[in-house]
Residue, then its C-alpha position, 0 to 999 in steps of 0.5 A: a406222698l401216695s395219698g397226697a397228704g401234706v402236698e398242699s402245705l409243702l407247696d405253700i412253704i415253697v412259695r413262702h420260703f424258697p428263693s426266686p430264680p435269680e436268688g436261688n444259687p441255680r445250677p451253674f453252666f460251663i463252656g469248653e472241654g477238659d482243661d479249656e472248661t470255664p464257668f459260663v455266666y448267663e444273664d436272667d434277661a428275656s431279650k438275650t439269646l436263648l439258653a434253656g435246660v431239660f431237667h425232667v422227661t415224662t410221657d403224657p398219654y395224649l401228648g406223648k413225650l414231654c420234656l420239662c425245661r427251664v429257660y435261664q436266658g432269652t425266650m423260647k417260642a413255639g416254632d423256633q429253631l433251636f440246637i441241642g448242645d453242639g448238635k449242628k442239625p436244628i430242631r423245630l419246636g412245636h407246642l409249648f406248655k405251662l404245667q399246673g398239676k395234671q393240667r397242660a396249658p398251651v402257651t406261645k413262649i417261655v421267658a427267662g426264669d420260667l418253666g415250661a414243657i416241650a412236646k413231641i421232640e424225641e431228640l431231646h433228653l434229660g440234661d440236654v442244653l438248648h440254645d439258638d446261637h452256635a456261640l453256645d455250642h459247648v455250653h453244658h451242665k456238669a453231670l448230676p451225681y444220681p444214687t446208684p440203683l441197687h435193689g434188683l428184680a427179674v421181671v418175666p412177662k406173663t404173655r410171650g408176645d409182650e417181650d418187645k412191648i416190655t422192652e419199649v416200656l422199660a426204655r421209656i421209664r429209663e429215659e425219664d428216671p436216671t435212678f432206674e436201670a434195666h438190662f438183659e443178663s446174658e449169663t442168667h438169661e433174665l431181664v433184670i431191673h434195678g431201683l433205689g428200693e422196694m417202693h421205687l420198683s413197686l411203682v415201676i412194676e405198677r407202671i409197666k402193668n398200666q401199660g398193658v404188660d402183666v409181669e411176674t417178679k422174682p429175685p434175680k439169679i446169682a451169676y455163679h461161675e465154675t473153674v478148676m483148682g487142679q490139673a487133669e487129662g481127659h479123653y473121649r472117642h466119638k464114633k457113630q455108624s448108621g448105615g451111611a457115612g459115619q462119624f469119628g473123632e478122638v481127642k485127648l486134652r488137658v485142663e488146668p487153672l489160670e489166674r482169677g480173671a484170665g479167661f480162657e486159653f486154648v493150646d494146640k500141642i498136637v505132634g506129628g499130625v495125628i489130628p489135622k490142623g483143620f479140625m482144631p477149630a472144631i475141637e475148640k468150638g466143642v470146648r467152648d460149647i460145654m464151658r457156656q453150659g457148665v459141668v457141675a452146676g450149670y454155670p459158665i466156666e472161666d479161668v482154664r487153659v485147655t491143651v489138646f496133645d493127642g488124638k486119632t482120626h479116620s481117613v473117611d469118617s472124621k468130620e468137623i461135627a465128630f471133633r466138636t463132640a469129642g472136644k466137648f466130652a474130653f473136656k468134661d472128662a478132664f474137668l470133673k477130674a481137676r477138682p472143680q469149683i464154683l465161684e460166686p461174685i463178691v461185692n465191696i460195700e460201704v454203709t453210711t449210718p448213724g454212729d450208734t448203729v455201727g455194731a448192729i451194722t457190722g454184726d449183720l454184715s458178719s452174718r452175711r459171710g462178710r469181711v469188715f475192713g474198717t469203719d470211718m467215723m465222721i465229724s457229723g456223727a455218722a459212720v462209714v462201714k466198709a466191707s466185702v460180702p458175697l452178693a448172694d447174701m445181699m439180696d434183702y439188704e436194702p429193707t434190712l438196713k432201713s429197719m436197723t437204722k430207722g431209714r437213716g442208713s444208706f449203702t453203695m456196692e460194686l463188683s470186686h471179684y469172684d471167689a470160691v463158694p463154701e463146700r455146703i453151698a457148692k453141693d447145694l447148687a450142684a444138687k439143684h442142677a442135677a435135679h433139673 
């Protein structure tokens, strides 16, 4: 309700038709852990020991962090010492407030069945349970099943000095909103945020800018990988002479593929000491250096075995830096001969949609290079379409699904595996890398 239209009518309906706290099938508590966990029944009585739960966290420009809570049992008073879950260190409550729209009215207590806000307690977080008796240490709620944030954007501060500030702002938003995520993607070197859709992230971006951080946004990069399909040998001699002490190192090695997900193996097959053992770590460092950088398209290399089997040294000029360089370029030589291949992330997707849109959904997924596994029809008339699709073709899926289903469709996806990209896409990625 960006314009506020209909809010007053909605509140009137809530007051008129919604049940009171004792009647409303409230969220249950449990006590104990694992097999010993049992339901815990509280009493809606202001005279009992306190039991309260934090259901929302927000930030007030004047009051700072505000934790909105519901008191289920007992009475919460300003100045009380309370415990958070099974924590042994008590916290002392400062100011308590009743909230009415944007108004914050100070109060001295909040009684069972009522809602209020606690100010400036940094230790409190969404979902925490508050109490004043160690007998309630292990009373807790079940974790709520929040929807997975799938719509992503890369964000870049326009001012270099705002990197630390945007990290703080995003951490604050993440604490307040469990359907928002932010992380630094180490492979693509991007700060990526995820939300439930375009509208959700546009509100997040607006909030970031309101905190004084101007940002640019763009679609996140795809974390492609590189590997090889065949086996090949590579050789490099590093020789440098510049008047003083020289550098010399010569390496011969073999590159071969491993199974998907196997990672990296480095094997020393040197016979007769032609390369002393002390230089092998330097060769491995050189190999790892170029594996991080990529060879054909600038993406990290994975699922390869590297075997060093021959080389040469110099009694004076052989140094670690020389063998690190030789290892790096010997690997590049072998990699280019071993039929390099670019891999892309493949995601498993489940689309829940009205039954009359299944044909449109499956056709759209197929156009995205997807493989449809099947469709489950539900008693309600809805259908669940299951498929695997390259992540690169899912970047604009959320608004497309909304359009095809008139807002009635939803989807979940998770990373499944990496697989080879088609040749035309591989050539395009390699060409873009070469242009840079």
